Legacy VTK file of the C-alpha trace (Angstrom):
# vtk DataFile Version 3.0
C-alpha trace
ASCII
DATASET POLYDATA
POINTS 355 float
129.411 120.897 100.513
126.564 120.481 98.057
125.668 117.072 99.497
125.685 118.403 103.081
123.393 121.267 102.059
121.059 118.797 100.384
121.003 116.614 103.506
120.344 119.649 105.721
117.401 120.737 103.561
116.046 117.182 103.581
116.364 116.923 107.364
114.650 120.297 107.796
111.798 119.220 105.554
111.354 115.960 107.464
111.299 117.816 110.784
108.651 120.213 109.465
106.599 117.267 108.178
106.892 115.527 111.556
105.794 118.667 113.383
102.830 119.098 111.048
101.736 115.490 111.560
101.933 115.864 115.330
100.042 119.156 115.187
97.325 117.677 112.973
97.238 114.103 114.309
93.467 113.697 113.962
93.559 114.847 110.344
96.424 112.433 109.631
94.494 109.503 111.101
91.443 110.417 109.055
93.605 110.697 105.934
94.966 107.175 106.444
91.465 105.816 107.019
90.051 107.381 103.872
93.184 106.385 101.939
92.660 102.733 102.881
89.048 102.980 101.758
90.092 104.511 98.432
92.600 101.710 97.867
90.214 98.909 98.839
87.074 100.248 97.192
88.382 102.043 94.103
92.039 101.439 93.226
92.235 97.655 93.645
88.888 96.810 91.977
89.552 99.147 89.038
93.181 98.128 88.378
93.701 94.558 89.587
92.054 92.792 86.667
93.616 95.086 84.063
97.102 94.604 85.511
96.765 90.827 85.269
95.220 90.977 81.795
97.927 93.189 80.341
100.607 91.122 82.068
99.284 87.935 80.468
99.129 89.665 77.071
102.804 90.576 77.308
104.059 87.289 78.671
102.221 85.282 76.004
103.196 87.640 73.197
99.544 88.408 72.454
100.147 92.164 72.448
101.716 91.764 69.010
98.564 90.124 67.682
96.380 92.808 69.275
98.416 95.578 67.657
98.306 93.798 64.299
94.591 94.612 64.049
95.491 98.329 63.914
98.692 98.067 61.893
97.794 100.711 59.239
97.064 103.344 61.891
99.913 102.308 64.167
102.595 102.167 61.469
101.683 104.960 59.080
100.041 107.504 61.423
101.753 106.983 64.783
105.053 105.358 63.672
104.497 102.610 66.232
105.120 98.903 65.933
102.285 96.487 66.589
103.504 95.868 70.146
103.936 99.570 70.877
100.420 100.394 69.720
99.045 97.577 71.877
100.741 99.223 74.863
99.247 102.598 73.892
95.756 101.091 73.583
95.968 99.170 76.857
97.261 102.244 78.690
94.175 104.234 77.688
91.777 101.502 78.820
93.488 100.099 81.898
94.588 103.039 84.056
97.531 105.243 84.986
100.371 102.817 85.800
99.637 100.142 83.205
101.274 101.775 80.183
104.603 102.507 81.880
104.639 99.080 83.517
104.115 97.407 80.125
106.880 99.543 78.620
109.142 98.603 81.535
108.587 94.915 80.780
109.270 95.413 77.072
112.412 97.451 77.756
113.641 94.672 80.029
112.951 92.123 77.291
114.793 94.214 74.717
111.720 94.619 72.500
111.699 98.442 72.698
114.828 100.651 72.779
115.103 102.821 75.860
114.824 106.139 73.972
111.651 105.092 72.156
110.139 103.854 75.409
110.871 107.200 77.076
109.092 109.028 74.246
106.116 106.647 74.323
105.766 106.903 78.120
104.472 110.454 77.769
101.391 109.316 75.815
100.950 105.741 77.131
99.273 107.174 80.203
95.561 107.482 80.928
93.107 107.443 83.808
91.091 104.600 82.316
87.300 104.286 82.115
87.024 102.269 85.325
88.559 105.041 87.435
86.794 107.908 85.651
83.333 106.378 85.431
83.241 104.619 88.817
84.922 107.269 90.971
84.962 110.688 89.334
81.848 110.393 87.183
79.582 109.079 89.927
81.063 111.222 92.720
81.187 114.617 91.015
78.612 114.333 88.223
76.134 111.594 89.133
73.512 110.523 86.582
75.166 112.520 83.783
77.336 111.599 80.757
80.207 113.647 82.195
82.302 110.548 82.927
82.399 109.470 79.291
83.239 113.035 78.221
86.176 113.162 80.642
87.517 109.801 79.498
87.180 110.459 75.761
88.718 113.936 76.037
91.768 112.516 77.784
92.176 109.656 75.308
91.806 111.983 72.299
94.402 114.363 73.778
96.862 111.459 74.092
96.171 110.408 70.502
96.813 113.945 69.205
100.069 114.177 71.157
101.091 110.734 69.892
100.703 112.067 66.334
102.428 115.403 66.982
105.403 113.883 68.844
105.608 110.561 67.058
109.056 108.958 66.968
110.905 107.887 63.849
109.589 104.794 62.111
111.451 101.768 63.479
113.053 99.182 61.268
110.428 96.449 61.154
113.043 93.796 60.528
114.987 94.887 63.616
112.104 94.378 66.087
113.098 91.293 68.103
110.764 88.389 68.692
110.816 87.574 72.367
110.204 84.146 73.948
106.723 83.644 75.370
105.341 81.764 78.360
102.538 79.196 78.333
99.201 80.363 79.713
99.540 78.849 83.210
102.972 80.358 83.838
101.901 83.678 82.313
98.958 83.909 84.722
101.113 83.162 87.781
103.797 85.630 86.692
101.255 88.357 85.830
99.416 87.846 89.133
102.651 88.116 91.083
103.546 91.342 89.275
100.033 92.776 89.714
100.026 92.081 93.464
103.459 93.646 93.893
102.507 96.661 91.785
99.271 97.271 93.675
101.047 97.085 97.028
103.472 99.767 95.866
100.681 101.954 94.481
98.532 101.739 97.592
101.549 102.363 99.829
102.379 105.515 97.871
98.746 106.688 98.036
98.705 106.254 101.820
102.009 108.116 102.114
100.714 111.060 100.089
97.429 111.054 101.998
99.383 111.207 105.231
101.689 113.995 104.058
98.817 116.000 102.606
96.651 115.730 105.728
97.855 119.037 107.253
97.907 120.869 103.905
94.249 122.034 103.769
94.716 123.804 107.093
97.945 125.421 105.908
96.526 126.835 102.681
95.387 130.473 102.839
91.731 130.984 103.701
91.344 133.321 100.725
91.528 130.292 98.425
88.167 128.833 97.486
87.259 125.189 98.114
87.657 124.240 94.459
91.127 125.836 94.260
92.233 123.930 97.370
90.821 120.710 95.924
92.657 121.376 92.671
95.971 121.840 94.495
95.480 118.592 96.395
94.523 116.790 93.174
97.730 117.953 91.480
99.563 116.116 94.218
97.270 113.082 94.685
94.637 112.520 92.009
92.075 110.689 94.154
91.621 113.979 96.055
89.701 115.138 92.991
86.537 113.942 94.718
86.894 117.011 96.966
85.910 119.198 94.010
82.430 120.781 94.210
79.665 118.480 93.021
77.756 119.143 89.781
79.784 122.219 88.857
79.759 121.872 85.082
81.937 124.954 84.700
84.751 122.973 86.343
84.545 120.062 83.885
87.610 121.225 81.878
89.586 121.634 85.112
88.648 118.120 86.253
89.545 116.776 82.812
92.956 118.458 82.884
93.714 117.127 86.358
92.800 113.598 85.276
95.072 113.842 82.235
98.003 115.094 84.320
97.539 112.301 86.854
99.180 113.931 89.860
102.622 113.753 91.465
101.631 110.685 93.488
101.044 108.651 90.310
104.368 109.874 88.926
106.119 108.666 92.081
104.302 105.333 91.769
105.682 104.919 88.254
109.224 105.588 89.453
108.789 103.205 92.394
107.486 100.403 90.140
110.501 100.353 87.820
110.026 103.482 85.711
113.371 105.078 86.581
114.361 104.802 82.905
111.849 107.537 82.001
113.032 111.031 81.084
111.310 112.760 83.976
111.268 116.330 82.652
110.045 115.168 79.237
107.338 113.006 80.800
106.019 115.809 83.025
106.085 118.259 80.115
104.070 115.829 77.970
101.526 115.345 80.739
101.145 119.114 81.202
100.510 119.442 77.461
98.014 116.589 77.639
96.253 118.327 80.552
95.903 121.593 78.635
94.807 119.854 75.440
92.250 117.591 77.124
90.835 120.545 79.082
90.414 122.474 75.829
88.742 119.544 74.093
86.416 119.056 77.064
85.494 122.735 77.059
84.653 122.609 73.349
82.583 119.437 73.600
80.806 120.074 76.925
78.005 122.335 75.567
77.002 119.620 73.088
77.738 116.570 75.235
75.935 117.914 78.318
73.149 119.856 76.588
70.366 117.590 77.882
71.563 117.665 81.480
69.304 119.538 83.866
71.717 120.909 86.421
70.907 121.946 89.924
74.108 123.506 91.187
74.778 123.050 94.860
77.762 123.137 97.158
78.944 119.937 98.724
81.517 117.177 98.752
81.004 113.477 98.190
82.692 111.172 100.686
83.048 107.417 100.480
80.158 105.906 102.388
80.660 103.616 105.318
78.077 101.174 103.969
80.202 100.253 100.963
81.478 96.729 101.432
85.124 95.872 100.767
84.242 92.190 100.255
85.156 92.074 96.565
88.632 93.617 96.859
89.348 91.506 99.952
88.469 88.354 98.002
90.680 89.503 95.138
93.615 90.019 97.491
93.045 86.614 99.111
92.974 84.958 95.699
96.263 86.657 94.868
98.019 85.315 97.922
96.540 81.853 97.355
98.101 81.807 93.908
101.407 83.179 95.152
101.542 80.591 97.940
101.637 77.689 95.475
104.748 75.544 95.502
107.785 76.930 93.715
108.220 76.240 90.039
110.836 73.670 89.115
114.243 74.732 87.811
113.305 74.541 84.147
110.264 76.695 84.712
112.372 79.227 86.610
114.819 79.372 83.761
111.989 79.995 81.318
110.583 82.750 83.501
113.954 84.427 84.030
114.431 84.685 80.277
111.366 86.922 80.041
LINES 1 356
355 0 1 2 3 4 5 6 7 8 9 10 11 12 13 14 15 16 17 18 19 20 21 22 23 24 25 26 27 28 29 30 31 32 33 34 35 36 37 38 39 40 41 42 43 44 45 46 47 48 49 50 51 52 53 54 55 56 57 58 59 60 61 62 63 64 65 66 67 68 69 70 71 72 73 74 75 76 77 78 79 80 81 82 83 84 85 86 87 88 89 90 91 92 93 94 95 96 97 98 99 100 101 102 103 104 105 106 107 108 109 110 111 112 113 114 115 116 117 118 119 120 121 122 123 124 125 126 127 128 129 130 131 132 133 134 135 136 137 138 139 140 141 142 143 144 145 146 147 148 149 150 151 152 153 154 155 156 157 158 159 160 161 162 163 164 165 166 167 168 169 170 171 172 173 174 175 176 177 178 179 180 181 182 183 184 185 186 187 188 189 190 191 192 193 194 195 196 197 198 199 200 201 202 203 204 205 206 207 208 209 210 211 212 213 214 215 216 217 218 219 220 221 222 223 224 225 226 227 228 229 230 231 232 233 234 235 236 237 238 239 240 241 242 243 244 245 246 247 248 249 250 251 252 253 254 255 256 257 258 259 260 261 262 263 264 265 266 267 268 269 270 271 272 273 274 275 276 277 278 279 280 281 282 283 284 285 286 287 288 289 290 291 292 293 294 295 296 297 298 299 300 301 302 303 304 305 306 307 308 309 310 311 312 313 314 315 316 317 318 319 320 321 322 323 324 325 326 327 328 329 330 331 332 333 334 335 336 337 338 339 340 341 342 343 344 345 346 347 348 349 350 351 352 353 354
């Protein structure tokens, strides 16, 4: 009975979504078009290189050496191993999905227990400077230091939460040493994983863009433009560019939305192998991070932005048609060229499967 009720509710929801898409067909087409532009001009250029870099670090075992540079802080302050702190650091610098994807790899290798990984997933999550500075900073607060304030507030909030909710110190002798790949195989493996991950991310972004297309017209007219943009951003974070431009009073709100990341990013993490996460715990941690980063941003904004001469005006920045997608297209072509190489021999496959 419970399953039939669930199926009935799901079918009803799908029918409503289909009706809304038919009713707002032009808006849906525009949403797909702008979603493709966001993927090609922002998501792929900002994440592709970091996904490959972090993948190579893991497959060559270099994340342990990176974390060793910060061992006193990692071990005594955060109760993290060298590899765990490397994941935390890379997640702050690379972008939303990188931290959970690195943890997924390490869980699969047996380097991190599942419970510790679930706890770390809540703080190994950040928007990354490439996304904040290139998209949000230039779109909402051009020619101001707002982008760096947003990024640093989010990273500091994650660091504070990592201290407050740190796990128990692991037994250093019990941390396994995993086999590593040579550089050439690590690059091929990391490139394959990056291409697959980006396809899943972009597919999820397009799906959310499509489903959210009718939503602005369904929201009550009494809601202001910034409230509507905030609701859309809670669902799909790239919609944050709909927020009013140069509204410094909304900086804490923008910062909190960036720290939360949006439901679309959460679904991307689940789709890319993050089903091992404790979902309620993860969302609770991200809500805490959003509140904390917004508070930090509010405290720092008067000092950080004191030299900014603001001319407040209403408007929305859209992606320009003149922007060329040549770079991301070349990156995608290079990916498929690498993936089209002849198959590795049996010994190489065996080495890769042991990872």
